[in-house]
Backbone bond lengths (Angstrom), bond angles and torsions (degrees), N, CA, C in turn:
res aa  C-N    CA-C-N  psi(-1)  N-CA   C-N-CA  omega(-1)  CA-C   N-CA-C  phi
1 X - - - 1.461 - - 1.528 109.50 -
2 X 1.313 116.03 142.35 1.455 121.87 -179.25 1.527 110.26 -76.73
3 X 1.324 116.23 134.76 1.464 121.32 174.08 1.527 106.85 -76.04
4 X 1.316 117.68 110.93 1.464 121.88 -173.94 1.520 112.74 -64.86
5 X 1.335 118.21 -14.11 1.455 119.68 176.89 1.521 112.44 -78.69
6 X 1.349 118.01 -16.32 1.455 119.58 -171.93 1.519 114.69 -132.85
7 X 1.307 120.49 10.76 1.456 119.59 -179.81 1.528 109.65 -85.13
8 X 1.331 114.66 156.65 1.458 119.64 178.33 1.521 107.88 -79.83
9 X 1.298 116.16 140.84 1.459 121.31 -177.18 1.519 112.84 -78.82
10 X 1.301 114.21 -175.60 1.444 120.86 175.69 1.513 114.41 94.79
11 X 1.330 119.07 -8.39 1.455 120.91 -179.48 1.527 108.49 -91.30
12 X 1.326 115.22 74.57 1.462 120.18 -173.92 1.526 112.79 -65.43
13 X 1.327 117.73 -29.52 1.459 119.77 179.78 1.526 110.49 -61.57
14 X 1.335 117.69 -47.79 1.469 121.65 -179.64 1.527 110.29 -65.54
15 X 1.333 116.68 -44.73 1.463 119.77 -179.87 1.527 111.53 -63.34
16 X 1.326 117.04 -39.26 1.472 120.66 179.04 1.526 110.51 -65.04
17 X 1.330 116.82 -38.59 1.470 119.57 176.92 1.526 110.51 -61.46
18 X 1.325 116.80 -43.45 1.471 120.69 179.81 1.530 111.21 -65.42
19 X 1.343 116.56 -34.29 1.467 120.92 -177.94 1.524 112.18 -91.55
20 X 1.327 117.52 -2.09 1.464 122.81 -179.36 1.531 111.44 56.42
21 X 1.334 114.30 50.09 1.457 119.36 177.75 1.525 108.88 -145.22
22 X 1.298 116.08 -178.30 1.455 122.02 178.23 1.533 109.31 -86.82
23 X 1.333 118.65 145.57 1.473 119.85 176.02 1.531 112.68 -55.40
24 X 1.318 117.30 -30.52 1.471 119.98 179.69 1.525 112.68 -70.63
25 X 1.346 117.23 -13.53 1.468 121.06 177.59 1.527 112.59 -83.75
26 X 1.326 117.33 -7.00 1.460 121.30 -174.68 1.528 111.77 -100.85
27 X 1.319 115.33 145.65 1.464 122.03 168.99 1.516 105.74 -106.09
28 X 1.320 117.54 123.77 1.456 121.56 -174.70 1.519 110.27 -100.59
29 X 1.336 117.07 105.56 1.458 122.79 177.51 1.529 111.01 -99.43
30 X 1.324 117.27 6.66 1.458 120.55 -173.13 1.522 113.18 -84.88
31 X 1.313 117.75 -13.07 1.456 120.72 178.28 1.512 108.65 -122.16
32 X 1.298 115.13 152.55 1.457 121.73 -172.61 1.526 110.47 -91.24
33 X 1.327 117.09 73.95 1.453 122.38 -179.68 1.518 110.23 -121.06
34 X 1.311 115.30 152.83 1.460 121.24 176.20 1.525 108.06 -77.80
35 X 1.333 118.91 117.33 1.467 120.07 -177.98 1.529 112.87 -66.57
36 X 1.325 117.82 -14.98 1.463 121.54 -179.82 1.523 112.14 -93.78
37 X 1.337 116.79 0.30 1.460 120.22 179.99 1.516 111.50 82.60
38 X 1.326 116.45 -176.26 1.463 120.21 -177.77 1.524 111.69 -68.37
39 X 1.328 116.61 150.54 1.463 119.80 179.41 1.527 111.26 -67.47
40 X 1.332 117.50 156.38 1.470 120.58 178.92 1.526 110.28 -58.08
41 X 1.311 115.68 138.12 1.456 121.25 177.05 1.518 114.73 87.76
42 X 1.343 118.60 -7.35 1.464 120.11 -176.97 1.525 111.44 -64.68
43 X 1.332 117.36 -45.03 1.464 119.32 -178.16 1.531 110.75 -63.35
44 X 1.321 117.28 -40.73 1.465 120.13 178.76 1.531 110.20 -63.38
45 X 1.333 117.31 -43.66 1.467 120.81 179.35 1.524 110.72 -64.17
46 X 1.314 116.77 -40.47 1.459 121.19 179.53 1.525 110.41 -61.64
47 X 1.325 116.91 -51.50 1.456 119.55 -177.01 1.526 111.63 -68.18
48 X 1.322 117.44 -30.79 1.467 121.04 176.22 1.531 109.96 -65.62
49 X 1.319 117.55 -39.38 1.461 122.41 -176.81 1.525 113.18 -87.52
50 X 1.318 117.77 -10.76 1.464 121.45 -173.25 1.525 112.53 -56.50
51 X 1.319 117.95 -40.37 1.468 121.12 -179.04 1.521 112.28 -66.36
52 X 1.325 118.12 -20.24 1.461 121.37 -178.18 1.526 112.88 -88.91
53 X 1.329 117.45 -1.41 1.461 120.83 -179.34 1.519 108.66 -69.70
54 X 1.322 116.77 128.43 1.466 120.82 179.53 1.518 109.44 -76.72
55 X 1.336 116.23 163.94 1.471 118.35 -179.09 1.527 112.86 -59.22
56 X 1.331 118.27 -37.17 1.464 120.50 178.56 1.518 107.59 -144.17
57 X 1.313 117.54 122.01 1.473 118.95 -176.89 1.525 112.34 -70.92
58 X 1.303 114.90 162.14 1.467 122.40 174.70 1.529 107.26 -55.23
59 X 1.340 119.95 114.63 1.464 121.34 -171.72 1.523 114.44 -63.76
60 X 1.329 118.34 -22.05 1.463 119.86 -179.54 1.526 112.49 -111.80
61 X 1.319 117.32 2.08 1.456 121.18 175.77 1.516 114.84 66.48
62 X 1.341 118.13 26.64 1.467 119.85 -176.81 1.525 112.45 -60.57
63 X 1.338 116.94 -44.90 1.470 119.51 -179.23 1.521 111.20 -64.15
64 X 1.342 116.70 -39.66 1.458 120.72 177.08 1.524 110.61 -61.66
65 X 1.326 116.95 -47.06 1.470 121.17 -179.66 1.521 110.82 -61.16
66 X 1.338 117.04 -44.36 1.467 120.69 178.72 1.518 111.32 -60.73
67 X 1.330 116.43 -44.80 1.473 120.76 -179.31 1.528 110.86 -63.44
68 X 1.332 117.19 -42.74 1.466 120.50 178.98 1.526 111.06 -65.50
69 X 1.320 117.13 -41.33 1.465 120.54 178.23 1.529 110.52 -62.20
70 X 1.335 116.74 -43.12 1.466 120.55 177.92 1.525 111.13 -64.74
71 X 1.330 116.59 -45.75 1.467 121.55 -177.58 1.518 111.34 -61.15
72 X 1.315 116.90 -41.15 1.464 121.16 -176.11 1.528 113.37 -98.27
73 X 1.320 117.49 4.58 1.461 120.86 178.51 1.518 113.01 64.63
74 X 1.324 116.61 39.93 1.464 121.31 -177.62 1.517 111.10 -98.65
75 X 1.307 115.06 157.92 1.461 122.37 177.20 1.532 109.81 -64.25
76 X 1.327 116.23 142.28 1.460 121.33 177.99 1.529 110.11 -58.45
77 X 1.322 116.01 134.14 1.463 120.83 179.56 1.515 114.12 87.72
78 X 1.346 117.45 5.44 1.470 119.27 -176.78 1.526 113.48 -93.66
79 X 1.333 118.57 -5.99 1.460 122.22 178.88 1.526 108.43 -111.44
80 X 1.314 115.57 137.06 1.454 122.51 179.83 1.521 108.39 -120.96
81 X 1.318 117.11 128.95 1.461 121.52 175.38 1.520 108.23 -107.90
82 X 1.306 116.10 148.18 1.456 119.45 179.95 1.504 111.42 -144.22
83 X 1.313 114.96 169.39 1.455 121.84 -179.83 1.526 108.85 -88.86
84 X 1.311 116.44 72.07 1.456 121.84 178.66 1.516 113.13 93.23
85 X 1.318 114.87 168.74 1.462 121.45 -176.55 1.523 112.00 -63.10
86 X 1.327 117.65 -36.52 1.460 120.52 -177.98 1.517 112.50 -59.83
87 X 1.330 116.54 -43.28 1.467 119.21 179.79 1.520 110.93 -65.29
88 X 1.329 117.74 -46.16 1.467 121.33 -179.80 1.527 109.96 -62.03
89 X 1.335 117.00 -45.65 1.467 119.91 179.56 1.522 111.96 -59.53
90 X 1.320 117.01 -38.32 1.462 119.28 -178.70 1.524 112.16 -68.53
91 X 1.335 117.39 -22.79 1.460 120.64 180.00 1.529 113.28 -83.31
92 X 1.319 117.54 -28.83 1.473 121.01 -173.54 1.533 112.79 -56.31
93 X 1.341 119.89 -52.22 1.473 118.12 -179.66 1.527 112.98 -64.63
94 X 1.331 117.43 -29.83 1.462 120.70 178.49 1.528 111.10 -69.78
95 X 1.331 116.19 -42.26 1.461 121.12 -177.28 1.526 110.95 -68.16
96 X 1.330 116.74 -42.46 1.464 120.73 -172.75 1.532 113.97 -100.45
97 X 1.316 118.48 -4.35 1.472 123.11 179.78 1.523 112.69 54.99
98 X 1.313 117.01 42.38 1.458 120.79 178.12 1.526 110.13 -66.86
99 X 1.319 115.86 146.53 1.471 121.86 178.10 1.523 111.80 -109.71
100 X 1.335 116.95 -19.56 1.461 121.58 -174.62 1.531 108.87 -142.16
101 X 1.331 115.20 146.10 1.461 120.92 176.64 1.517 109.33 -132.54
102 X 1.320 116.02 139.38 1.459 122.12 171.54 1.520 105.77 -108.28
103 X 1.326 115.86 119.91 1.453 120.79 -174.83 1.524 109.26 -116.87
104 X 1.344 117.66 114.08 1.460 119.41 172.30 1.530 108.43 -65.57
105 X 1.314 117.15 132.73 1.471 121.39 179.35 1.520 109.93 -125.61
106 X 1.348 118.14 143.16 1.465 126.62 9.52 1.525 111.11 -73.64
107 X 1.346 114.54 151.06 1.461 120.34 -177.56 1.524 110.22 -156.00
108 X 1.293 114.61 174.34 1.461 124.02 174.78 1.529 107.67 -57.89
109 X 1.320 117.95 126.41 1.462 122.53 -174.21 1.521 113.81 -65.03
110 X 1.322 117.78 -24.00 1.466 120.31 -178.88 1.526 112.07 -62.92
111 X 1.339 118.53 -29.74 1.464 120.21 179.93 1.531 110.04 -55.41
112 X 1.315 115.60 -51.77 1.465 119.24 -177.49 1.525 111.90 -71.31
113 X 1.325 117.39 -38.24 1.462 120.23 -179.89 1.532 110.75 -60.17
114 X 1.329 116.57 -45.96 1.471 120.85 -179.93 1.529 110.41 -63.26
115 X 1.315 117.21 -42.57 1.472 120.51 -179.99 1.524 110.91 -64.08
116 X 1.324 117.39 -40.56 1.463 120.62 178.08 1.532 110.91 -63.93
117 X 1.327 116.70 -40.46 1.466 120.22 178.97 1.528 111.36 -61.54
118 X 1.333 116.29 -32.43 1.470 120.82 179.42 1.529 111.98 -91.58
119 X 1.351 116.15 7.42 1.468 122.70 177.99 1.532 112.45 57.16
120 X 1.338 114.76 39.11 1.460 120.81 178.21 1.525 109.97 -85.63
121 X 1.299 116.31 151.62 1.466 121.30 170.72 1.522 106.78 -72.27
122 X 1.327 116.72 135.17 1.466 121.39 -177.74 1.515 109.54 -118.49
123 X 1.314 115.51 125.59 1.458 122.11 173.51 1.522 106.84 -113.85
124 X 1.318 116.14 127.50 1.480 120.18 179.17 1.518 108.78 -97.52
125 X 1.334 114.90 135.46 1.460 121.12 177.32 1.525 106.82 -116.45
126 X 1.343 118.02 107.74 1.469 119.75 -174.65 1.534 112.68 -71.60
127 X 1.318 114.95 132.36 1.464 122.53 171.66 1.525 106.52 -96.73
128 X 1.310 116.62 128.58 1.460 120.95 -168.74 1.522 112.49 -100.17
129 X 1.343 116.68 142.23 1.465 119.51 179.08 1.529 112.37 -61.34
130 X 1.333 117.03 -34.11 1.473 119.28 -179.76 1.530 112.20 -67.64
131 X 1.331 116.91 -15.33 1.474 121.99 174.58 1.524 111.14 -106.95
132 X 1.344 116.25 20.51 1.466 122.64 -177.78 1.528 112.29 55.42
133 X 1.328 116.90 30.73 1.460 123.75 178.87 1.525 112.60 58.70
134 X 1.330 117.01 24.95 1.457 121.61 178.56 1.521 110.73 -86.46
135 X 1.313 116.30 145.17 1.465 121.83 177.53 1.508 109.29 -80.03
136 X 1.323 116.76 120.97 1.455 122.93 175.89 1.523 106.64 -90.57
137 X 1.336 116.87 103.09 1.460 120.60 -174.27 1.528 112.88 -62.77
138 X 1.328 117.84 -35.25 1.465 119.54 178.81 1.507 111.45 -65.34
139 X 1.326 117.38 -45.14 1.466 120.60 178.30 1.528 110.68 -68.56
140 X 1.310 116.51 -32.97 1.459 121.84 -179.07 1.534 110.72 -63.85
141 X 1.330 116.72 -40.47 1.471 120.35 179.67 1.519 110.32 -60.93
């Protein structure tokens, strides 16, 4: 049986079976996706740039980081590229030596998994359906 505290989200069929409902009845906050879909023009930009993709990208993203730093006028070494959100999230507690995390829930499951791996104290802050799952900054403080 899957430990529901540590499984990867997005498997709406299994979750719907457990909840005795249809997958279309569920809102999935366990994966980090835009609920509105891709922005207008993204597919056209992707296919336009597809021919320019090199056989193997720079594995550490140095050229990307340099270009972003130049574009935004940032100090050299201030941009970090990673292989997806999971890799970047796993680096944050290591870089900053955090001891505690406050995680608004429902949320992307990787937040809590990464904090547990770093043995951080985890405080959950529930986002309520009656507030459209919005973070109330005054109550949060």
